[in-house]
PDB file of N, CA, C and O in Angstrom, chain B, residues numbered from 101:
ATOM      1  N   MET B 101       0.837  -1.184   0.000  1.00  0.00           N
ATOM      2  CA  MET B 101       0.000   0.000   0.000  1.00  0.00           C
ATOM      3  C   MET B 101       0.881   1.246   0.000  1.00  0.00           C
ATOM      4  O   MET B 101       1.969   1.228   0.576  1.00  0.00           O
ATOM      5  N   GLY B 102       0.427   2.328  -0.638  1.00  0.00           N
ATOM      6  CA  GLY B 102       1.187   3.551  -0.688  1.00  0.00           C
ATOM      7  C   GLY B 102       2.237   3.578  -1.778  1.00  0.00           C
ATOM      8  O   GLY B 102       2.978   4.554  -1.897  1.00  0.00           O
ATOM      9  N   GLN B 103       2.314   2.524  -2.576  1.00  0.00           N
ATOM     10  CA  GLN B 103       3.280   2.506  -3.664  1.00  0.00           C
ATOM     11  C   GLN B 103       2.757   3.346  -4.812  1.00  0.00           C
ATOM     12  O   GLN B 103       1.565   3.640  -4.896  1.00  0.00           O
ATOM     13  N   LEU B 104       3.678   3.732  -5.706  1.00  0.00           N
ATOM     14  CA  LEU B 104       3.312   4.579  -6.828  1.00  0.00           C
ATOM     15  C   LEU B 104       2.230   3.954  -7.688  1.00  0.00           C
ATOM     16  O   LEU B 104       1.364   4.666  -8.197  1.00  0.00           O
ATOM     17  N   LYS B 105       2.260   2.637  -7.862  1.00  0.00           N
ATOM     18  CA  LYS B 105       1.260   1.994  -8.717  1.00  0.00           C
ATOM     19  C   LYS B 105      -0.143   2.073  -8.121  1.00  0.00           C
ATOM     20  O   LYS B 105      -1.130   1.945  -8.845  1.00  0.00           O
ATOM     21  N   ASP B 106      -0.240   2.284  -6.808  1.00  0.00           N
ATOM     22  CA  ASP B 106      -1.544   2.392  -6.155  1.00  0.00           C
ATOM     23  C   ASP B 106      -2.100   3.818  -6.206  1.00  0.00           C
ATOM     24  O   ASP B 106      -3.284   4.034  -5.947  1.00  0.00           O
ATOM     25  N   ARG B 107      -1.246   4.785  -6.541  1.00  0.00           N
ATOM     26  CA  ARG B 107      -1.667   6.186  -6.571  1.00  0.00           C
ATOM     27  C   ARG B 107      -2.129   6.568  -7.969  1.00  0.00           C
ATOM     28  O   ARG B 107      -1.692   5.968  -8.951  1.00  0.00           O
ATOM     29  N   PRO B 108      -3.002   7.555  -8.069  1.00  0.00           N
ATOM     30  CA  PRO B 108      -3.401   8.012  -9.411  1.00  0.00           C
ATOM     31  C   PRO B 108      -2.205   8.646 -10.115  1.00  0.00           C
ATOM     32  O   PRO B 108      -1.362   9.283  -9.484  1.00  0.00           O
ATOM     33  N   GLN B 109      -2.147   8.461 -11.426  1.00  0.00           N
ATOM     34  CA  GLN B 109      -1.060   9.052 -12.202  1.00  0.00           C
ATOM     35  C   GLN B 109      -1.533  10.263 -12.985  1.00  0.00           C
ATOM     36  O   GLN B 109      -0.724  11.117 -13.346  1.00  0.00           O
ATOM     37  N   ASP B 110      -2.809  10.350 -13.249  1.00  0.00           N
ATOM     38  CA  ASP B 110      -3.392  11.490 -13.951  1.00  0.00           C
ATOM     39  C   ASP B 110      -4.559  12.021 -13.131  1.00  0.00           C
ATOM     40  O   ASP B 110      -5.469  11.273 -12.774  1.00  0.00           O
ATOM     41  N   ILE B 111      -4.529  13.302 -12.839  1.00  0.00           N
ATOM     42  CA  ILE B 111      -5.606  13.946 -12.081  1.00  0.00           C
ATOM     43  C   ILE B 111      -6.100  15.134 -12.895  1.00  0.00           C
ATOM     44  O   ILE B 111      -5.307  15.967 -13.333  1.00  0.00           O
ATOM     45  N   ILE B 112      -7.401  15.208 -13.094  1.00  0.00           N
ATOM     46  CA  ILE B 112      -8.010  16.334 -13.801  1.00  0.00           C
ATOM     47  C   ILE B 112      -8.823  17.137 -12.794  1.00  0.00           C
ATOM     48  O   ILE B 112      -9.708  16.601 -12.127  1.00  0.00           O
ATOM     49  N   VAL B 113      -8.519  18.412 -12.692  1.00  0.00           N
ATOM     50  CA  VAL B 113      -9.266  19.332 -11.836  1.00  0.00           C
ATOM     51  C   VAL B 113     -10.040  20.250 -12.777  1.00  0.00           C
ATOM     52  O   VAL B 113      -9.441  20.994 -13.553  1.00  0.00           O
ATOM     53  N   PHE B 114     -11.380  20.197 -12.709  1.00  0.00           N
ATOM     54  CA  PHE B 114     -12.213  21.030 -13.575  1.00  0.00           C
ATOM     55  C   PHE B 114     -13.071  21.912 -12.689  1.00  0.00           C
ATOM     56  O   PHE B 114     -13.816  21.414 -11.844  1.00  0.00           O
ATOM     57  N   ILE B 115     -12.969  23.214 -12.876  1.00  0.00           N
ATOM     58  CA  ILE B 115     -13.688  24.156 -12.026  1.00  0.00           C
ATOM     59  C   ILE B 115     -14.822  24.794 -12.821  1.00  0.00           C
ATOM     60  O   ILE B 115     -14.596  25.580 -13.741  1.00  0.00           O
ATOM     61  N   ILE B 116     -16.045  24.435 -12.444  1.00  0.00           N
ATOM     62  CA  ILE B 116     -17.221  25.043 -13.067  1.00  0.00           C
ATOM     63  C   ILE B 116     -17.332  26.471 -12.545  1.00  0.00           C
ATOM     64  O   ILE B 116     -17.298  26.702 -11.336  1.00  0.00           O
ATOM     65  N   GLY B 117     -17.462  27.410 -13.444  1.00  0.00           N
ATOM     66  CA  GLY B 117     -17.481  28.813 -13.067  1.00  0.00           C
ATOM     67  C   GLY B 117     -16.162  29.489 -13.386  1.00  0.00           C
ATOM     68  O   GLY B 117     -16.070  30.716 -13.404  1.00  0.00           O
ATOM     69  N   GLY B 118     -15.152  28.689 -13.636  1.00  0.00           N
ATOM     70  CA  GLY B 118     -13.880  29.252 -14.063  1.00  0.00           C
ATOM     71  C   GLY B 118     -12.796  29.174 -13.015  1.00  0.00           C
ATOM     72  O   GLY B 118     -13.065  29.117 -11.815  1.00  0.00           O
ATOM     73  N   ALA B 119     -11.572  29.174 -13.488  1.00  0.00           N
ATOM     74  CA  ALA B 119     -10.393  29.119 -12.630  1.00  0.00           C
ATOM     75  C   ALA B 119      -9.658  30.449 -12.708  1.00  0.00           C
ATOM     76  O   ALA B 119      -9.741  31.161 -13.708  1.00  0.00           O
ATOM     77  N   THR B 120      -8.944  30.768 -11.651  1.00  0.00           N
ATOM     78  CA  THR B 120      -8.141  31.987 -11.633  1.00  0.00           C
ATOM     79  C   THR B 120      -6.698  31.642 -11.975  1.00  0.00           C
ATOM     80  O   THR B 120      -6.308  30.474 -11.963  1.00  0.00           O
ATOM     81  N   TYR B 121      -5.913  32.666 -12.279  1.00  0.00           N
ATOM     82  CA  TYR B 121      -4.497  32.455 -12.561  1.00  0.00           C
ATOM     83  C   TYR B 121      -3.783  31.891 -11.334  1.00  0.00           C
ATOM     84  O   TYR B 121      -2.862  31.085 -11.471  1.00  0.00           O
ATOM     85  N   GLU B 122      -4.193  32.301 -10.153  1.00  0.00           N
ATOM     86  CA  GLU B 122      -3.588  31.801  -8.925  1.00  0.00           C
ATOM     87  C   GLU B 122      -3.841  30.306  -8.768  1.00  0.00           C
ATOM     88  O   GLU B 122      -2.952  29.563  -8.352  1.00  0.00           O
ATOM     89  N   GLU B 123      -5.052  29.864  -9.101  1.00  0.00           N
ATOM     90  CA  GLU B 123      -5.361  28.431  -9.033  1.00  0.00           C
ATOM     91  C   GLU B 123      -4.559  27.658 -10.066  1.00  0.00           C
ATOM     92  O   GLU B 123      -4.099  26.549  -9.792  1.00  0.00           O
ATOM     93  N   ALA B 124      -4.388  28.234 -11.253  1.00  0.00           N
ATOM     94  CA  ALA B 124      -3.578  27.587 -12.285  1.00  0.00           C
ATOM     95  C   ALA B 124      -2.132  27.455 -11.826  1.00  0.00           C
ATOM     96  O   ALA B 124      -1.501  26.423 -12.055  1.00  0.00           O
ATOM     97  N   LEU B 125      -1.606  28.483 -11.187  1.00  0.00           N
ATOM     98  CA  LEU B 125      -0.239  28.432 -10.678  1.00  0.00           C
ATOM     99  C   LEU B 125      -0.097  27.366  -9.598  1.00  0.00           C
ATOM    100  O   LEU B 125       0.902  26.647  -9.565  1.00  0.00           O
ATOM    101  N   LEU B 126      -1.078  27.260  -8.725  1.00  0.00           N
ATOM    102  CA  LEU B 126      -1.049  26.248  -7.674  1.00  0.00           C
ATOM    103  C   LEU B 126      -1.055  24.843  -8.261  1.00  0.00           C
ATOM    104  O   LEU B 126      -0.287  23.987  -7.823  1.00  0.00           O
ATOM    105  N   VAL B 127      -1.911  24.597  -9.243  1.00  0.00           N
ATOM    106  CA  VAL B 127      -1.971  23.279  -9.880  1.00  0.00           C
ATOM    107  C   VAL B 127      -0.658  22.984 -10.601  1.00  0.00           C
ATOM    108  O   VAL B 127      -0.152  21.864 -10.532  1.00  0.00           O
ATOM    109  N   TYR B 128      -0.104  23.977 -11.288  1.00  0.00           N
ATOM    110  CA  TYR B 128       1.176  23.795 -11.973  1.00  0.00           C
ATOM    111  C   TYR B 128       2.273  23.428 -10.975  1.00  0.00           C
ATOM    112  O   TYR B 128       3.039  22.492 -11.200  1.00  0.00           O
ATOM    113  N   SER B 129       2.340  24.169  -9.880  1.00  0.00           N
ATOM    114  CA  SER B 129       3.355  23.923  -8.858  1.00  0.00           C
ATOM    115  C   SER B 129       3.195  22.542  -8.235  1.00  0.00           C
ATOM    116  O   SER B 129       4.176  21.825  -8.037  1.00  0.00           O
ATOM    117  N   LEU B 130       1.966  22.177  -7.933  1.00  0.00           N
ATOM    118  CA  LEU B 130       1.700  20.860  -7.357  1.00  0.00           C
ATOM    119  C   LEU B 130       2.096  19.755  -8.326  1.00  0.00           C
ATOM    120  O   LEU B 130       2.688  18.755  -7.921  1.00  0.00           O
ATOM    121  N   SER B 131       1.774  19.929  -9.594  1.00  0.00           N
ATOM    122  CA  SER B 131       2.118  18.937 -10.607  1.00  0.00           C
ATOM    123  C   SER B 131       3.633  18.829 -10.772  1.00  0.00           C
ATOM    124  O   SER B 131       4.167  17.728 -10.905  1.00  0.00           O
ATOM    125  N   ALA B 132       4.323  19.967 -10.764  1.00  0.00           N
ATOM    126  CA  ALA B 132       5.777  19.971 -10.936  1.00  0.00           C
ATOM    127  C   ALA B 132       6.496  19.333  -9.751  1.00  0.00           C
ATOM    128  O   ALA B 132       7.587  18.786  -9.908  1.00  0.00           O
ATOM    129  N   ASN B 133       5.892  19.401  -8.574  1.00  0.00           N
ATOM    130  CA  ASN B 133       6.532  18.875  -7.370  1.00  0.00           C
ATOM    131  C   ASN B 133       6.012  17.516  -6.936  1.00  0.00           C
ATOM    132  O   ASN B 133       6.318  17.057  -5.836  1.00  0.00           O
ATOM    133  N   THR B 134       5.227  16.868  -7.788  1.00  0.00           N
ATOM    134  CA  THR B 134       4.697  15.539  -7.474  1.00  0.00           C
ATOM    135  C   THR B 134       5.138  14.581  -8.573  1.00  0.00           C
ATOM    136  O   THR B 134       4.443  14.425  -9.577  1.00  0.00           O
ATOM    137  N   PRO B 135       6.293  13.938  -8.388  1.00  0.00           N
ATOM    138  CA  PRO B 135       6.800  13.045  -9.432  1.00  0.00           C
ATOM    139  C   PRO B 135       5.848  11.886  -9.710  1.00  0.00           C
ATOM    140  O   PRO B 135       5.270  11.300  -8.794  1.00  0.00           O
ATOM    141  N   GLY B 136       5.701  11.572 -10.983  1.00  0.00           N
ATOM    142  CA  GLY B 136       4.872  10.443 -11.377  1.00  0.00           C
ATOM    143  C   GLY B 136       3.393  10.750 -11.467  1.00  0.00           C
ATOM    144  O   GLY B 136       2.597   9.875 -11.808  1.00  0.00           O
ATOM    145  N   VAL B 137       3.013  11.987 -11.164  1.00  0.00           N
ATOM    146  CA  VAL B 137       1.603  12.372 -11.211  1.00  0.00           C
ATOM    147  C   VAL B 137       1.474  13.600 -12.115  1.00  0.00           C
ATOM    148  O   VAL B 137       2.218  14.570 -11.972  1.00  0.00           O
ATOM    149  N   ARG B 138       0.534  13.544 -13.033  1.00  0.00           N
ATOM    150  CA  ARG B 138       0.261  14.676 -13.921  1.00  0.00           C
ATOM    151  C   ARG B 138      -1.086  15.263 -13.510  1.00  0.00           C
ATOM    152  O   ARG B 138      -2.095  14.559 -13.469  1.00  0.00           O
ATOM    153  N   ILE B 139      -1.089  16.550 -13.209  1.00  0.00           N
ATOM    154  CA  ILE B 139      -2.314  17.232 -12.796  1.00  0.00           C
ATOM    155  C   ILE B 139      -2.654  18.266 -13.859  1.00  0.00           C
ATOM    156  O   ILE B 139      -1.820  19.098 -14.218  1.00  0.00           O
ATOM    157  N   VAL B 140      -3.877  18.209 -14.356  1.00  0.00           N
ATOM    158  CA  VAL B 140      -4.330  19.096 -15.422  1.00  0.00           C
ATOM    159  C   VAL B 140      -5.502  19.915 -14.899  1.00  0.00           C
ATOM    160  O   VAL B 140      -6.412  19.379 -14.268  1.00  0.00           O
ATOM    161  N   LEU B 141      -5.472  21.220 -15.167  1.00  0.00           N
ATOM    162  CA  LEU B 141      -6.548  22.111 -14.741  1.00  0.00           C
ATOM    163  C   LEU B 141      -7.399  22.502 -15.937  1.00  0.00           C
ATOM    164  O   LEU B 141      -6.881  22.850 -16.997  1.00  0.00           O
ATOM    165  N   GLY B 142      -8.702  22.441 -15.755  1.00  0.00           N
ATOM    166  CA  GLY B 142      -9.641  22.897 -16.771  1.00  0.00           C
ATOM    167  C   GLY B 142     -10.739  23.687 -16.094  1.00  0.00           C
ATOM    168  O   GLY B 142     -10.894  23.632 -14.874  1.00  0.00           O
ATOM    169  N   GLY B 143     -11.488  24.409 -16.875  1.00  0.00           N
ATOM    170  CA  GLY B 143     -12.586  25.178 -16.307  1.00  0.00           C
ATOM    171  C   GLY B 143     -13.427  25.800 -17.399  1.00  0.00           C
ATOM    172  O   GLY B 143     -13.066  25.770 -18.575  1.00  0.00           O
ATOM    173  N   THR B 144     -14.543  26.358 -17.002  1.00  0.00           N
ATOM    174  CA  THR B 144     -15.442  26.981 -17.969  1.00  0.00           C
ATOM    175  C   THR B 144     -14.943  28.349 -18.406  1.00  0.00           C
ATOM    176  O   THR B 144     -15.430  28.900 -19.393  1.00  0.00           O
ATOM    177  N   ALA B 145     -13.963  28.909 -17.672  1.00  0.00           N
ATOM    178  CA  ALA B 145     -13.369  30.205 -18.015  1.00  0.00           C
ATOM    179  C   ALA B 145     -12.045  30.337 -17.280  1.00  0.00           C
ATOM    180  O   ALA B 145     -11.764  29.581 -16.350  1.00  0.00           O
ATOM    181  N   VAL B 146     -11.244  31.290 -17.696  1.00  0.00           N
ATOM    182  CA  VAL B 146     -10.048  31.676 -16.955  1.00  0.00           C
ATOM    183  C   VAL B 146     -10.274  33.120 -16.530  1.00  0.00           C
ATOM    184  O   VAL B 146     -10.441  34.012 -17.362  1.00  0.00           O
ATOM    185  N   HIS B 147     -10.275  33.329 -15.226  1.00  0.00           N
ATOM    186  CA  HIS B 147     -10.616  34.644 -14.685  1.00  0.00           C
ATOM    187  C   HIS B 147      -9.390  35.467 -14.335  1.00  0.00           C
ATOM    188  O   HIS B 147      -8.373  34.948 -13.874  1.00  0.00           O
ATOM    189  N   ASN B 148      -9.517  36.774 -14.572  1.00  0.00           N
ATOM    190  CA  ASN B 148      -8.606  37.731 -13.954  1.00  0.00           C
ATOM    191  C   ASN B 148      -9.372  38.333 -12.775  1.00  0.00           C
ATOM    192  O   ASN B 148     -10.510  37.942 -12.514  1.00  0.00           O
ATOM    193  N   MET B 149      -8.768  39.264 -12.075  1.00  0.00           N
ATOM    194  CA  MET B 149      -9.432  39.789 -10.880  1.00  0.00           C
ATOM    195  C   MET B 149     -10.779  40.432 -11.210  1.00  0.00           C
ATOM    196  O   MET B 149     -11.749  40.244 -10.476  1.00  0.00           O
ATOM    197  N   SER B 150     -10.845  41.177 -12.291  1.00  0.00           N
ATOM    198  CA  SER B 150     -12.094  41.867 -12.645  1.00  0.00           C
ATOM    199  C   SER B 150     -13.215  40.889 -12.972  1.00  0.00           C
ATOM    200  O   SER B 150     -14.338  41.046 -12.492  1.00  0.00           O
ATOM    201  N   SER B 151     -12.917  39.887 -13.785  1.00  0.00           N
ATOM    202  CA  SER B 151     -13.965  38.937 -14.164  1.00  0.00           C
ATOM    203  C   SER B 151     -14.372  38.064 -12.980  1.00  0.00           C
ATOM    204  O   SER B 151     -15.533  37.668 -12.878  1.00  0.00           O
ATOM    205  N   PHE B 152     -13.425  37.758 -12.077  1.00  0.00           N
ATOM    206  CA  PHE B 152     -13.741  36.975 -10.884  1.00  0.00           C
ATOM    207  C   PHE B 152     -14.697  37.746  -9.981  1.00  0.00           C
ATOM    208  O   PHE B 152     -15.685  37.192  -9.498  1.00  0.00           O
ATOM    209  N   LEU B 153     -14.402  39.028  -9.752  1.00  0.00           N
ATOM    210  CA  LEU B 153     -15.283  39.846  -8.911  1.00  0.00           C
ATOM    211  C   LEU B 153     -16.650  40.037  -9.552  1.00  0.00           C
ATOM    212  O   LEU B 153     -17.660  40.097  -8.851  1.00  0.00           O
ATOM    213  N   GLU B 154     -16.691  40.133 -10.874  1.00  0.00           N
ATOM    214  CA  GLU B 154     -17.970  40.238 -11.589  1.00  0.00           C
ATOM    215  C   GLU B 154     -18.801  38.968 -11.390  1.00  0.00           C
ATOM    216  O   GLU B 154     -20.011  39.047 -11.180  1.00  0.00           O
ATOM    217  N   GLU B 155     -18.158  37.801 -11.453  1.00  0.00           N
ATOM    218  CA  GLU B 155     -18.860  36.533 -11.224  1.00  0.00           C
ATOM    219  C   GLU B 155     -19.432  36.477  -9.813  1.00  0.00           C
ATOM    220  O   GLU B 155     -20.565  36.035  -9.620  1.00  0.00           O
ATOM    221  N   ILE B 156     -18.666  36.916  -8.837  1.00  0.00           N
ATOM    222  CA  ILE B 156     -19.153  36.924  -7.456  1.00  0.00           C
ATOM    223  C   ILE B 156     -20.331  37.879  -7.322  1.00  0.00           C
ATOM    224  O   ILE B 156     -21.320  37.561  -6.662  1.00  0.00           O
ATOM    225  N   SER B 157     -20.228  39.036  -7.939  1.00  0.00           N
ATOM    226  CA  SER B 157     -21.315  40.013  -7.893  1.00  0.00           C
ATOM    227  C   SER B 157     -22.593  39.441  -8.497  1.00  0.00           C
ATOM    228  O   SER B 157     -23.673  39.590  -7.927  1.00  0.00           O
ATOM    229  N   LEU B 158     -22.471  38.790  -9.646  1.00  0.00           N
ATOM    230  CA  LEU B 158     -23.645  38.195 -10.292  1.00  0.00           C
ATOM    231  C   LEU B 158     -24.220  37.049  -9.465  1.00  0.00           C
ATOM    232  O   LEU B 158     -25.438  36.888  -9.383  1.00  0.00           O
ATOM    233  N   ALA B 159     -23.347  36.259  -8.854  1.00  0.00           N
ATOM    234  CA  ALA B 159     -23.805  35.111  -8.070  1.00  0.00           C
ATOM    235  C   ALA B 159     -24.526  35.534  -6.799  1.00  0.00           C
ATOM    236  O   ALA B 159     -25.394  34.812  -6.308  1.00  0.00           O
ATOM    237  N   THR B 160     -24.176  36.694  -6.265  1.00  0.00           N
ATOM    238  CA  THR B 160     -24.783  37.136  -5.009  1.00  0.00           C
ATOM    239  C   THR B 160     -25.854  38.198  -5.213  1.00  0.00           C
ATOM    240  O   THR B 160     -26.412  38.715  -4.245  1.00  0.00           O
ATOM    241  N   GLU B 161     -26.142  38.522  -6.462  1.00  0.00           N
ATOM    242  CA  GLU B 161     -27.152  39.531  -6.767  1.00  0.00           C
ATOM    243  C   GLU B 161     -28.499  39.096  -6.184  1.00  0.00           C
ATOM    244  O   GLU B 161     -28.941  37.966  -6.392  1.00  0.00           O
ATOM    245  N   GLY B 162     -29.129  39.987  -5.469  1.00  0.00           N
ATOM    246  CA  GLY B 162     -30.437  39.685  -4.914  1.00  0.00           C
ATOM    247  C   GLY B 162     -30.390  39.028  -3.544  1.00  0.00           C
ATOM    248  O   GLY B 162     -31.429  38.876  -2.901  1.00  0.00           O
ATOM    249  N   LEU B 163     -29.211  38.637  -3.087  1.00  0.00           N
ATOM    250  CA  LEU B 163     -29.114  38.054  -1.752  1.00  0.00           C
ATOM    251  C   LEU B 163     -29.134  39.170  -0.724  1.00  0.00           C
ATOM    252  O   LEU B 163     -28.545  40.234  -0.918  1.00  0.00           O
ATOM    253  N   ARG B 164     -29.810  38.908   0.348  1.00  0.00           N
ATOM    254  CA  ARG B 164     -29.886  39.889   1.419  1.00  0.00           C
ATOM    255  C   ARG B 164     -28.743  39.649   2.390  1.00  0.00           C
ATOM    256  O   ARG B 164     -28.475  38.506   2.761  1.00  0.00           O
ATOM    257  N   SER B 165     -28.087  40.679   2.793  1.00  0.00           N
ATOM    258  CA  SER B 165     -26.996  40.548   3.751  1.00  0.00           C
ATOM    259  C   SER B 165     -27.565  40.436   5.156  1.00  0.00           C
ATOM    260  O   SER B 165     -28.469  41.183   5.530  1.00  0.00           O
ATOM    261  N   THR B 166     -27.030  39.499   5.933  1.00  0.00           N
ATOM    262  CA  THR B 166     -27.444  39.354   7.327  1.00  0.00           C
ATOM    263  C   THR B 166     -26.361  39.885   8.257  1.00  0.00           C
ATOM    264  O   THR B 166     -26.474  39.769   9.477  1.00  0.00           O
ATOM    265  N   ALA B 167     -25.323  40.460   7.687  1.00  0.00           N
ATOM    266  CA  ALA B 167     -24.236  40.991   8.509  1.00  0.00           C
ATOM    267  C   ALA B 167     -24.708  42.238   9.241  1.00  0.00           C
ATOM    268  O   ALA B 167     -25.429  43.071   8.691  1.00  0.00           O
ATOM    269  N   ARG B 168     -24.299  42.341  10.452  1.00  0.00           N
ATOM    270  CA  ARG B 168     -24.637  43.505  11.261  1.00  0.00           C
ATOM    271  C   ARG B 168     -23.340  44.217  11.637  1.00  0.00           C
ATOM    272  O   ARG B 168     -22.324  43.581  11.918  1.00  0.00           O
ATOM    273  N   VAL B 169     -23.392  45.518  11.635  1.00  0.00           N
ATOM    274  CA  VAL B 169     -22.239  46.311  12.042  1.00  0.00           C
ATOM    275  C   VAL B 169     -22.391  46.628  13.516  1.00  0.00           C
ATOM    276  O   VAL B 169     -23.415  47.159  13.947  1.00  0.00           O
ATOM    277  N   ALA B 170     -21.364  46.299  14.287  1.00  0.00           N
ATOM    278  CA  ALA B 170     -21.405  46.567  15.721  1.00  0.00           C
ATOM    279  C   ALA B 170     -21.335  48.072  15.951  1.00  0.00           C
ATOM    280  O   ALA B 170     -20.622  48.779  15.238  1.00  0.00           O
ATOM    281  N   PRO B 171     -22.073  48.562  16.946  1.00  0.00           N
ATOM    282  CA  PRO B 171     -22.015  50.000  17.229  1.00  0.00           C
ATOM    283  C   PRO B 171     -20.614  50.394  17.690  1.00  0.00           C
ATOM    284  O   PRO B 171     -19.922  49.623  18.354  1.00  0.00           O
ATOM    285  N   ARG B 172     -20.215  51.605  17.324  1.00  0.00           N
ATOM    286  CA  ARG B 172     -18.896  52.085  17.722  1.00  0.00           C
ATOM    287  C   ARG B 172     -18.891  52.359  19.213  1.00  0.00           C
ATOM    288  O   ARG B 172     -19.824  52.946  19.760  1.00  0.00           O
ATOM    289  N   SER B 173     -17.823  51.923  19.856  1.00  0.00           N
ATOM    290  CA  SER B 173     -17.719  52.201  21.291  1.00  0.00           C
ATOM    291  C   SER B 173     -17.153  53.603  21.489  1.00  0.00           C
ATOM    292  O   SER B 173     -16.377  54.099  20.672  1.00  0.00           O
ATOM    293  N   ARG B 174     -17.550  54.216  22.569  1.00  0.00           N
ATOM    294  CA  ARG B 174     -17.081  55.564  22.878  1.00  0.00           C
ATOM    295  C   ARG B 174     -15.804  55.470  23.701  1.00  0.00           C
ATOM    296  O   ARG B 174     -15.681  54.604  24.568  1.00  0.00           O
ATOM    297  N   PRO B 175     -14.855  56.361  23.430  1.00  0.00           N
ATOM    298  CA  PRO B 175     -13.629  56.352  24.249  1.00  0.00           C
ATOM    299  C   PRO B 175     -13.950  56.728  25.689  1.00  0.00           C
ATOM    300  O   PRO B 175     -14.841  57.536  25.951  1.00  0.00           O
ATOM    301  N   ILE B 176     -13.230  56.148  26.593  1.00  0.00           N
ATOM    302  CA  ILE B 176     -13.462  56.404  28.030  1.00  0.00           C
ATOM    303  C   ILE B 176     -12.690  57.608  28.483  1.00  0.00           C
ATOM    304  O   ILE B 176     -12.757  57.980  29.654  1.00  0.00           O
TER     305      ILE B 176
END
């Protein structure tokens, strides 16, 4: 158990909604540092910061926030 033949040799990571460049870098680094294993990243899009924030905005549109702001304390 735990031998290379028992481990997966090909891993596909597919992100619905899209992957970011940071996630691609992480998968690349993990693949480069894991001998005998090939990790491939796929997704419905590749996001930069602007497109990622736009996706979050669209996904949360219409949701009501339940966060409450604590009242400011007065200095003593």
